[in-house]
C-alpha positions in Angstrom: 4.9 -77.9 219.3 7.8 -80.2 220.3 10.1 -78.5 222.8 13.8 -79.2 223.2 15.6 -78.2 226.3 19.3 -78.2 225.5 21.1 -75.8 227.8 23.6 -73.7 225.9 26.5 -74.5 228.2 25.8 -78.2 227.9 26.5 -78.4 224.2 29.9 -76.8 224.2 29.3 -73.4 222.6 29.3 -70.8 225.3 32.1 -68.2 225.0 33.7 -70.0 222.1 30.8 -69.1 219.8 30.7 -65.5 218.7 27.3 -65.4 217.1 23.8 -65.3 218.5 22.1 -68.6 219.6 18.4 -69.3 219.7 16.4 -72.0 221.6 12.8 -72.9 221.2 10.4 -70.3 222.7 13.0 -67.5 222.5 12.6 -64.4 220.5 14.2 -64.9 217.1 13.9 -68.7 217.1 11.0 -68.8 214.6 12.6 -66.2 212.3 15.9 -68.1 212.1 14.5 -71.7 211.8 12.5 -71.1 208.7 14.0 -71.2 205.2 12.5 -70.0 201.9 10.5 -73.1 201.2 7.9 -73.1 204.0 6.9 -76.7 203.2 9.9 -77.5 205.5 8.9 -76.6 209.1 12.1 -77.4 211.0 12.1 -77.5 214.8 15.8 -77.6 215.7 17.0 -78.0 219.3 19.3 -75.1 218.9 20.0 -72.4 216.2 23.6 -71.1 216.1 24.2 -68.1 213.8 27.8 -68.1 212.7 29.8 -64.9 212.3 33.2 -66.5 211.6 34.7 -69.7 210.3 35.7 -70.5 213.9 32.0 -70.4 214.8 31.4 -73.0 212.1 34.0 -75.3 213.6 32.7 -74.8 217.1 29.2 -75.7 216.0 30.3 -78.9 214.2 32.3 -80.1 217.1 29.5 -79.4 219.6 27.0 -81.3 217.5 29.4 -84.3 217.3 30.2 -84.2 221.0 26.6 -84.2 222.1 25.3 -86.5 219.3 23.0 -83.9 217.9 22.0 -84.0 214.2 23.6 -81.2 212.3 22.2 -79.0 209.6 23.3 -75.8 207.7 21.1 -73.1 206.3 21.9 -69.8 204.6 18.8 -68.7 202.7 16.9 -71.9 202.9 16.2 -72.1 199.2 17.8 -75.5 199.1 16.5 -76.9 202.4 14.8 -80.3 201.7 14.9 -82.1 205.1 13.6 -80.7 208.4 16.3 -80.1 211.0 14.1 -81.4 213.9 16.1 -81.8 217.1 19.3 -80.7 215.4 21.8 -78.0 215.9 21.0 -75.7 213.0 23.9 -73.6 211.9 22.9 -70.4 210.1 25.6 -68.9 207.8 23.5 -66.0 206.6 25.8 -63.4 208.3 28.9 -64.7 206.5 27.9 -62.8 203.3 31.2 -61.3 202.2 31.8 -60.7 198.4 35.2 -59.9 197.1 35.9 -59.4 193.4 39.4 -59.7 191.9 38.9 -58.1 188.4 42.4 -58.9 187.3 42.1 -62.6 188.0 38.4 -62.6 187.1 37.6 -64.4 190.3 35.0 -63.9 193.1 35.5 -65.0 196.7 32.3 -65.2 198.7 31.2 -66.3 202.2 28.5 -69.0 202.6 25.8 -66.4 203.3 26.3 -64.4 200.1 23.4 -64.3 197.6 23.6 -63.9 193.9 22.2 -60.3 193.8 25.3 -59.2 195.8 27.7 -61.0 193.4 25.9 -59.8 190.3 26.1 -56.1 191.4 29.7 -56.3 192.5 31.0 -58.2 189.4 29.1 -55.9 187.0 31.3 -52.9 188.0 34.1 -54.7 186.1 32.0 -56.0 183.2 32.1 -59.5 184.7 29.4 -62.0 185.7 29.2 -65.3 187.6 27.1 -68.2 186.7 24.3 -66.9 188.8 21.1 -68.5 190.0 18.0 -67.5 188.1 16.6 -66.1 191.4 18.9 -63.4 192.7 18.0 -64.2 196.4 19.4 -67.7 196.1 22.5 -68.4 198.2 25.7 -68.7 196.1 27.4 -71.5 197.9 24.6 -74.0 198.3 23.5 -73.4 194.7 27.1 -73.9 193.4 27.8 -77.0 195.5 24.7 -78.6 194.0 25.8 -77.9 190.4 24.1 -74.6 189.6 22.4 -74.1 186.3 22.5 -70.4 185.2 21.2 -68.3 182.4 24.8 -68.5 181.1 25.4 -72.2 181.6 25.1 -73.2 178.0 27.8 -70.7 177.3 30.1 -71.3 180.3 29.0 -74.5 182.0 27.6 -75.3 185.4 28.4 -72.9 188.3 30.3 -75.8 189.9 32.5 -76.0 186.8 33.8 -72.5 187.6 34.9 -73.2 191.2 38.6 -72.5 191.8 38.9 -73.4 195.5 36.8 -73.9 198.6 37.7 -73.4 202.3 36.0 -76.2 204.2 35.4 -77.2 207.8 35.2 -81.0 207.7 33.3 -83.4 209.9 36.1 -83.7 212.4 36.4 -79.9 212.7 39.5 -79.6 210.5 39.8 -76.5 208.3 41.1 -77.4 204.8 41.4 -75.7 201.4 40.3 -77.9 198.5 41.7 -77.2 195.0 42.6 -79.2 192.0 46.0 -79.9 193.6 45.1 -79.9 197.3 42.7 -82.6 198.4 41.6 -83.2 194.7 39.1 -85.9 195.7 37.3 -83.4 198.0 37.5 -80.7 195.4 36.0 -83.0 192.8 33.1 -84.0 195.1 32.3 -80.4 196.2 31.7 -79.4 192.6 28.2 -80.9 192.3 27.9 -83.2 195.3 26.1 -80.8 197.5 26.8 -80.2 201.2 27.8 -83.8 202.0 31.5 -83.3 202.7 31.8 -80.3 205.0 30.7 -76.8 205.6 32.2 -74.4 203.1 33.3 -71.1 204.7 34.7 -69.5 201.6 34.2 -70.2 197.9 36.3 -68.9 195.1 35.0 -69.2 191.5 35.8 -67.8 188.0 33.9 -64.8 186.6 33.3 -64.3 182.9 33.5 -61.2 180.7 29.8 -60.4 180.3 29.1 -56.7 180.3 25.7 -56.9 178.4 23.4 -59.6 177.1 20.4 -59.7 174.8 17.7 -61.2 177.0 14.1 -61.1 178.2 10.8 -62.8 177.9 8.0 -62.7 175.3 4.4 -63.7 176.1 1.9 -65.4 173.8 -1.7 -66.8 174.1 -1.8 -70.1 175.8 -3.5 -71.8 172.8 -0.2 -71.5 170.9 1.6 -73.7 173.4 1.7 -77.0 171.5 2.9 -75.5 168.3 5.6 -73.5 170.0 6.9 -76.4 172.0 7.0 -78.6 168.9 9.0 -75.9 167.1 11.3 -75.5 170.2 12.3 -79.1 170.4 13.7 -78.9 166.9 15.1 -75.3 167.0 16.9 -75.9 170.2 19.0 -78.7 168.8 20.8 -76.2 166.6 20.8 -73.4 169.3 24.3 -71.9 169.6 26.1 -72.2 172.9 25.8 -68.4 173.3 22.0 -68.7 173.6 20.2 -70.0 176.7 16.4 -70.6 176.5 13.3 -72.0 178.0 9.6 -72.2 177.1 7.0 -72.0 179.9 3.3 -72.2 180.5 2.8 -70.0 183.5 0.4 -67.9 185.5 1.7 -64.3 185.6 2.0 -62.8 189.1 -0.2 -59.8 190.0 2.9 -57.6 189.9 3.0 -54.0 188.9 5.9 -55.0 186.6 3.4 -56.8 184.5 1.0 -54.9 182.2 -2.4 -54.6 184.0 -4.4 -56.6 181.4 -2.0 -59.6 181.8 -1.7 -59.7 185.6 -2.8 -63.1 186.9 -3.4 -64.5 183.5 -2.1 -67.9 182.2 0.2 -67.4 179.1 2.9 -69.1 177.1 6.3 -67.5 177.6 9.7 -67.7 175.7 12.7 -66.8 177.8 16.1 -66.2 176.3 19.5 -65.1 177.4 22.2 -64.5 174.7 25.8 -63.6 175.1 26.8 -61.9 171.9 25.7 -59.4 169.3 23.4 -61.6 167.1 20.7 -62.5 169.6 17.8 -61.2 167.7 18.8 -63.1 164.5 19.4 -66.4 166.4 16.1 -66.2 168.2 14.0 -65.0 165.3 12.9 -68.4 163.9 11.5 -69.5 167.3 9.7 -66.2 167.8 8.3 -66.4 164.2 6.9 -69.8 165.0 5.1 -68.3 168.1 3.4 -65.5 166.1 2.5 -62.0 167.3 3.3 -61.6 171.0 1.1 -60.3 173.8 4.2 -58.7 175.2 7.8 -58.5 173.8 10.3 -57.6 176.5 13.5 -58.5 174.8 16.4 -56.1 174.8 20.1 -55.5 175.5 20.8 -55.1 179.2 23.6 -55.3 181.8 23.9 -58.7 183.3 22.2 -58.0 186.7 19.3 -56.2 185.1 19.0 -58.9 182.4 18.9 -61.7 185.0 16.1 -60.1 186.9 14.1 -59.2 183.7 14.4 -62.7 182.3 13.4 -64.5 185.4 10.8 -62.0 186.6 10.3 -60.9 190.2 11.7 -63.2 192.9 9.0 -65.0 194.7 8.6 -64.5 198.5 9.1 -67.4 200.9 6.2 -69.9 200.4 5.2 -73.5 200.7 5.4 -75.2 197.3 6.3 -78.4 195.5 8.6 -78.8 192.6 9.1 -81.7 190.2 11.8 -82.1 187.6 12.4 -84.8 184.9 15.1 -85.0 182.2 14.6 -86.1 178.6 16.7 -87.1 175.7 13.8 -86.1 173.3 10.4 -84.6 173.6 7.8 -86.8 171.8 4.2 -85.5 171.2 3.0 -87.4 174.3 5.2 -85.3 176.5 4.2 -82.0 174.9 0.5 -82.9 175.2 1.0 -83.7 178.9 2.7 -80.3 179.4 0.0 -78.4 177.6 -2.8 -80.0 179.5 -0.9 -79.5 182.9 -0.6 -75.8 182.1 -4.2 -75.2 181.1 -6.1 -72.2 182.2 -7.5 -73.7 185.4 -4.3 -75.4 186.5 -3.1 -75.0 190.1 0.5 -75.0 188.8 2.5 -71.8 188.9 4.4 -72.9 185.8 5.6 -75.8 183.7 8.9 -75.2 182.0 10.8 -76.9 179.2 14.5 -76.0 179.3 17.3 -76.8 176.9 20.6 -77.8 178.4 23.7 -79.0 176.5 26.2 -76.5 175.2 29.2 -76.0 177.6 27.4 -78.1 180.3 27.8 -81.1 178.0 31.5 -80.4 177.2 33.3 -79.8 180.5 37.0 -80.1 181.1 38.6 -83.5 181.9 38.6 -82.7 185.7 34.9 -81.7 185.9 33.0 -82.6 189.1 30.0 -84.8 189.4 27.3 -82.1 188.6 24.5 -83.3 186.4 23.7 -85.7 183.6 25.7 -83.8 181.0 24.5 -85.7 178.0 20.8 -85.0 178.5 19.4 -82.0 176.4 16.0 -81.3 177.9 14.2 -80.9 181.2 10.6 -80.4 182.2 10.1 -78.7 185.6 6.7 -78.0 187.2 6.1 -75.9 190.4 2.9 -75.6 192.4 2.4 -73.3 195.4 0.5 -74.7 198.4 -2.3 -72.3 199.3 -3.6 -72.1 202.8 -6.8 -73.9 201.7 -4.9 -77.1 201.2 -2.3 -79.0 199.2 -4.6 -81.6 197.5 -5.2 -79.8 194.2 -1.6 -79.0 193.7 -0.4 -82.5 194.6 -3.0 -84.1 192.4 -2.0 -82.0 189.4 1.7 -82.7 189.9 1.2 -86.4 190.5 -0.8 -86.6 187.3 1.8 -84.8 185.2 4.7 -86.8 186.7 2.8 -90.0 185.9 2.4 -89.0 182.2 6.0 -87.8 181.8 7.7 -90.7 183.6 7.6 -93.3 180.8 9.5 -90.9 178.5 12.0 -89.5 181.0 15.5 -90.7 181.7 14.9 -91.1 185.5 17.6 -88.5 186.2 17.4 -85.2 187.9 19.5 -82.2 188.9 20.5 -81.6 192.5 19.8 -77.8 192.8 16.3 -78.3 191.2 15.5 -81.5 193.2 13.3 -81.1 196.3 12.7 -84.8 197.1 15.5 -86.1 199.3 14.6 -89.7 198.5 15.7 -89.2 194.9 19.2 -87.7 195.6 20.9 -90.6 193.8 19.0 -89.8 190.6 21.0 -86.5 190.3 24.2 -88.4 189.4 25.5 -90.9 186.9 26.0 -94.3 188.5 29.8 -93.9 188.2 29.8 -90.5 189.8 27.5 -91.6 192.6 29.8 -94.5 193.5 32.8 -92.2 193.5 30.9 -89.7 195.7 30.1 -92.4 198.3 33.9 -93.2 198.4 34.8 -89.6 199.0 32.1 -89.4 201.7 33.6 -92.4 203.4 37.0 -90.7 203.5 35.8 -87.3 204.7 32.6 -88.0 206.7 32.5 -91.6 207.6 30.0 -91.0 210.4 27.6 -89.2 208.0 27.5 -86.0 210.1 26.4 -84.0 207.1 23.3 -86.0 206.3 20.4 -83.5 206.8 19.9 -82.6 203.1 20.5 -84.4 199.8 22.4 -87.1 201.6 25.0 -89.3 200.0 25.8 -92.0 202.5 29.4 -93.1 202.9 30.5 -96.3 201.1 30.7 -99.2 203.5 32.9 -101.3 201.2 35.9 -100.1 199.3 35.2 -102.6 196.5 31.6 -101.3 196.2 32.7 -97.7 195.9 35.5 -98.4 193.4 
């Protein structure tokens, strides 16, 4: 293992930093360096665990002063680049969640996870545009755009952001809103962690006391017919309905009926905000035929979110691929069905319908997403201890078959390949983001992630 010997006093933390600090070889170092995706095996020079916004500023200035790469991690779900030799700032302890039910706004620290927000907001019949996995960090997910079970109804999570307290690359603390630093505010709502470290995020909540939601399971051999029906049905899907169709291997969980545990099946997931969910969903379910399991029902938002997504997966090494599509020709459906076959090493292949409120944002919307694209196909494969080759081979084959029909775009919070960051944005938004980056982080301090480099030429970024 590579060893870094960076004395604490030499990098300017010392008494100015209130949180714990870990160096290679010390107890706690391995625990704090790892994120959720164990494919990334970071070996930072120093790990600093922030307990205040002042700690964040101290860490940024220390990294700059001593020319250390700088990285931030809360839960590690969004970690895509190793922080080798870096000062890794952990914000996990900054996990405050405050709900203002009168304004319908939540204010959270950068370490808060969606499970905490879901529970706190539900007391007032409110919900945020939460990540599908409740253990995902709120801030990183939102800065990357954030596609929720309610996004067809209310938009991307980034679209609900009201303000952000940010420590910038030069150590300055600013508050970005539509009126204060509007260029930074625009970039933060979908541009990821490229422009500073957010120490507090404020976003709108929505009146969602209960939803009709869940997941129904069908024999795998019904997959092509259901996908063919879905690509047509989804085009008339009301904004109140949010859906996906998956080919997946069920986990060996006690939450799954024993005969289905570990089996590969076809699944329909749905999340409806309104009273007519069963009626709206009925044509798609009728096309699928009798289910192996029907778990739809009316639930509170936190319970519905967990029930629709299934149990959160523990930290693991895996690979994820995503492609966007304007339509889904038969060739794409055949590729999906074959990739999800009974002996597939993939955990799941998902077809998701976008559009709705995501495609109709306000005039001041940030750069999140390719808003005019209606479908995505995402595939995930875990890497077993025995080796990565089968999973990589299956994903490479699927990606090769899908690519001729895909748009070439992606979505930042679902993208794990940092070489493809640019594909998460429209060309105009990407150019504008590089200009904002030039103004707020010209030295590219915040580069260890989905990096957007600063524009080098004002004309090029205009």
